[in-house]
N, C-alpha and C positions, 0 to 999 in steps of 0.2 A: 403677675399672671404665672410667671415661672415659678416663683416662690410657692404659691398656692398649689400648683401642680406638684411640687416636691413634697408638700405637706401630705397631700391625698395619696401620693405614692408610698410615702414612709408609714402612713397609718394602715394602708392595705397590706404592706409587707409585715408590720407588726401583728396585724390579726392573723395573717396567714401563718406566721411563726408560732403564735400561740396555739392555733388549732392543730398544727403539726406536732407539737409537744404534747398535747392531750392525746392526739391520736396514738403517739408511741406509748404513753401511760396506759391507755385502755387496751392496748394489744399485748404489751409484755408485763405491765403491772401485776395482773392476777397471778402469773407464773411466780414473779419475784415474791410477793407477799404469801402466797401458798407455801413456797419453799422456806421462807423465814419463819412462818408459823410453825411448820413441821419441825424446824431446828429448835425453836423455843420450846415446844411441846416435848421434844426428846429430852431436852435439858432439864425440864421441870416435871417429867412424868411421875418421878418417884414422889416429889413433894406434894403433888395434887392427888396422889393415891391411884394413878392409873394401873389397872390390871391387865392381864394378857387379852382379855375380850376387848378392853378399851383400845388396846394397841391394834388388834385386828380391825376393829371398826374404823379406827382413825385412818389406817393405810387404805382401807376400802373407800372411805369418803374422800381421801386426798386423790386416789386414782380416779374417782367419779369427777372430782374437780378438774383434773388435768384432761380428762376425756371431754368434759363439758366445754372447757376453754378451746381445746382444739376443734371441736364441732362449731363453736361460735366463730372462731377465726376464719373458717371457710364460708359460713352462712353470711356473716355480716358484710361481706364484699358485694353481695347481690341483692340484699334486702334493704328496703328504705327504713328509716328510723323516724319515729318508733314503729314497731311492727308486732305481730303475734308472736314471731320468733324471738323478738327481743324481750317480750313479757315472759316467754317460757324460760329463756336464759336468765333473766333477773331472778325469777321465783326459784328456779333450781339452785342457783348460785346462793341465794339467801338461805335456802333450806340446808345446803351442805355446810355453809358457814355457821348456822345456828346449831346443828348437829355436833360439828367440831368443837365449838365453843362450850357446848354442854359437857363434853368429854374433858376438854382442857381450856381454861380461860385464855390461855395465850393464842389460840386459834382466832381470836378476835381481830388480830392483824390481818387475816384474810377476810373476816366478816365485815370489816370497815369498808370494803368495796362497795357495799350498798349504799353509801353515801355519794359516791361518785357515778355520774353518767345516768341517774335516774330519769332525767328529762330527755336524755338521748334514747332510752330504751323503752320507757312506759309512756303510755298516753297520758294526757294531764290528769284525768280522774284517778289514776293509780299512783301518781307520784307521791302524794302525801302518805297513803297507806304503806307504800314501799319504804319510805324513810322511817315511818314509825316502827315498822317491823325490824329495820336495821337498829334503831334506837333501843329496841327490847333486848337484842342480842348483845349490844355494847354494854347496856346497863348490867345485864346478867354477868358478863365478864368483869366489869368494873367493881361489882359487889362481891367478887370472890368465886364465881361460878354458878351455874344453875343445876339443880333448883336452889333457891335461897334457903339458908339454914335457920330455922326457927322464926319467932316472930320479928325479932330485930333484923334478921336478914331480909324479911319481906319489906320491912320499913325502909331499910337502906336501899333495897332494890327499886321500891316505889319512888323514893326520893331521887335515885339516879335516873330513873325514866323521866321524871319531871324535869330535872336539869337538862338532860339531853334533848328533850323536846323543845324546851325554851331556847337552847342554843340553836337548834334547827330552825326555830321560827325567826330568830334574830339573824342568822346567817342567810336564810331564805329571803328575808326582807333586804338585807344588803345586796344579795345577788340580784334581786328584782331591780333594785335602784341602779345598780351598775349596769344591768342589761339595757335598762332604759336610757341611761347615759350613752352606752355604746350605740344604741339604735339612733339616738338624737345626733351623736357625732356622725354616724354613717350617713344620715339623712343630710346633715350640714355639708359633709365632703361631697356627696352625690350633687347637691345643689351648686356648690362651688365649682364642680367639674362641668355641670350644664351651663353656668354662668360663663365660665372661662370659655367653653366651646362657642357660646353665642357671641362672646366679645372678640374671640379670634375670628369667627365668620364676619363679623361686622367689620373688623380691621381689614380682613381680606378684601371684603366688598368695597371698602372705602379706598383701599389702595388700587383696586381695579378701576374704580371710578375716577380717581386721580389720573391714572395712567391713560384712561380713555380721554379725559379732559385735555391732557397735555397734547395727545395726538391730534384732537381736534383743533386745540390752539395752534399747533404747528401748522396744519393744513390751512387754517384761517390766516395765519401769519404769512404763509407762503403766497396766498392769494392776494393779501393786502400789499405785500411787497412787490408783486407783479403789477398790481394796478398803479402802485406809487411809482414804480420804475417806468411804466408806460406813459404816466402823466409827465414825468420829468423829461423823458425822451422827446415826448411832443413839445413840452414848453421850453426846453433849452436846446437840446442837441439837435433836434430836427429843425428848429427855427434857426439855429446857428448855420447849419448846413444850407438851409434855403438862402440865408443872407450871403454866404459865401458864393453860391452859384449866382446869385444876382450880380454880385461885385465882379466875378469873372466874366459874366456876360458883357458887362459894361466895358471891361478891359479888352475884351475880344473885338469890340467894335470901335474902340476909341483910337484916334489918330494922335492925339496930344499926348506926348510921353509923360508930362508932368500929371495929368489927369489919370493916366493909366497907373502911374506909380501910387497915386493917392488911393485908388480903388484897390490896387494890390495890397497896400499897407492895411486897409480895412478888412480885406479878406483874411489877412494873417492874424489880425487881432481877433476876428471872429473864430477862426481855427483854434487859436490858443485858448480862448474862452470856452469853446465847445469841448476841447480836450479836458480842461480843468473840471467842467461840469460832469463829463463822462467819468473821470477818476472819482470825483466825489460821489456819484450815484453807485459806483462799483463798491466803494469803501463803505458806503451805508447799508450794503445788502447784509453784512454780518457784523456784529459788534466786535471791532478789532480789539478793544481793551480787555476783552474776556478770554483772548487766545492764550494769554500767559498768566493772568492774575484771575483770583476769585472776586466775587462781587465787591466786597468791601474795599480791597485795594484798588480795583478798577474805578469805582466810584470816587475814591479819594484823589486819584490821579486826573479823573475827568474834571472834577470840581476845581483842583488846583491849575489845571491848563486853562479852564474857562476864566478863572480869576486873573491869570497872567495875561490872557489875551484881551479881557474887557477892562481891566483895572478896577474891578469891583471886589471889595473884600468878601471872600466866600469861606465859610467853615463847614467841615464835614465831621460828623459824629456818629459813632456806632454804639447802641445800647443793647443790653443782653448778651447772650453767648452766641457769637457767630457761628453759623453752620454752613456746611457745603450744600447749596441748593441745586435743585434740578436745573439743567442748562436753560430750559424754556423760562423758568422763574427769573433766573438771572438776567437774561437777554431782555425779558420785558421790563424789569425794573430799570436797567440801564438805559433803555430806550425812553422810558418815561422822564428820567432824569435829564437826557440830553435834550428832549423836546422842551421841558420846563426851563432849562437854562437857556435854550434858544429864544423862547418867548420873552424871558426876562431881559435878554440882551437887547432884543429888538423893540420891546414895548414899555418895560417898567421904568427905566431911568433910575434904577436902584443904586444905593450907596452900599448896601450890605446884603449879603445872602447867606442862608444856612440850610444845609441838607442833613437830615438825620435818618440813619437806617436802624430800625429797632426790631430785634427778635423776640417775640413775645408768645411763648407757648406754641400753639399750632398755627400761628400767622406771622407774617413779616409786614411791617409798616414802614413806608417810605414818605417823609415830609420835606417839601421844598418851600422855604419861606423867604420873602424879600420885603424891603421896606420901601417899594417903589410907589409909583403913582396910584396903582390899583385899577379896578375897572368894575363894571356891573356884570356878575357872573350870568345874569338872566338874559343879557343881550345877545343877538345872534353872533356866532363865532365865524369870522371869515378864514377861508383856507390860507395857509402860509404860502409865501412865494416860492417855496422850494418844493412844492408838491406834497407837502405834509398836511395834516388836518388839525393841527393845534390841540386844543383841549378835547375835542372830540376823539381825535386819534389816541391821546393818552388814555381816555375812558375806555375806549374800544379795546386797547391792549390789555388793560386791567381786567376787563370783563370776560375776555377770551380764556383767562386761566382761573375763572371763578372768583375774581377779585372785584374791588370797587375803587372809584376815584371820586373824591369830593374836592370842591374849590371854594375857598373863602376869600372874599375881597371886597374892598369898597373904595371909592374914590378918595385918594390921599392916604389910605391906610394899609398899603401894601397888599401882596397876594400870598395865600397859603395854599399849596396843592398837597393832598394826602392821598396816597394810594395803600390799600390793604389787600394782600393777597395771601393764599394759603402756603403754610410752610411745607413744601415738599422737598424732601431731601434727595441728594444726588444718588442715582443708582449706581453702586460700585460694580 
């Protein structure tokens, strides 16, 4: 997109530069060509037989040309093109050029201005007559001056007119083709700019939707974590505290020291167990492996620690170009892997497990496969003993960030869990 924008900007700059150069030519070119024509006429006046009257007429016409150009320099700034004033300017300039070329053929350097800017000065119906009139002046100059001398001079003059008109036709055709190409290029550039604008708007909207989705996912995750923590407190810590109270009540009414000691030991065990459960719940509130590592490193360490703890061979693989993902994406994928590993350890009786993290274009895929006993994915899923929700919990986590989770398994054929989530990069 950036490259297309640079192309359109470069094309616009080139067109602007060309128009600026032509503007300088139309403003100062007549003065330069009129002066050069006068210089050439002065040098060749004797050779072409210019008399005193011719000189007076030439100076008068040159003065008229200067006055005409000064007038047009003021008028052209406020008049649209083409305009009636432009027609008057073009006709008077041609008449002056024709008269000067009649006196001295070298004034054709000034008369050649009729070939330039005719489309800018004349309405479309007068462009061709204007060019033809200029061709007559140029042909007369090329044939040795007007009027032609003798029959041969008229033949040469007619032939030169034919050649000039033919050249005008060819150049006009080429100019038309070039103009059509320029218009087509301008239309293409305009369409590219519109497409780029629409694409940028779509990308901005997509980014806004991703940001909104992640906010919603974060809020939903907080609510889920609150429910999970409440369930764990009720199922573990609260029950442990209830047991401790019960044991202490027994101790308070017991007269047998041995019986009291036994209940005190049970209360201490329950307290240690409840403390462990409290620490585990707090630890699970945030993914500690992501505090110092990015997702690939955190997953590799998690899989290695799980393999060391369970004695099951576990391999971790990354495919594609790893990228720094949004915190919510990384946390979700890590939780899914932790839950999948926990399920495998409790239920699969597997000898080997593999975890693959794949970066593919605009999405990230996470696959966890084991060679365990497998199960029927269509059977009702029971909640885990630690307050989690097993496969349903993993699927809910993936769906909260616009992802999906699929499970493939069969009895004796192992289990494959695959999560696909959008690739949302970390915001720096």
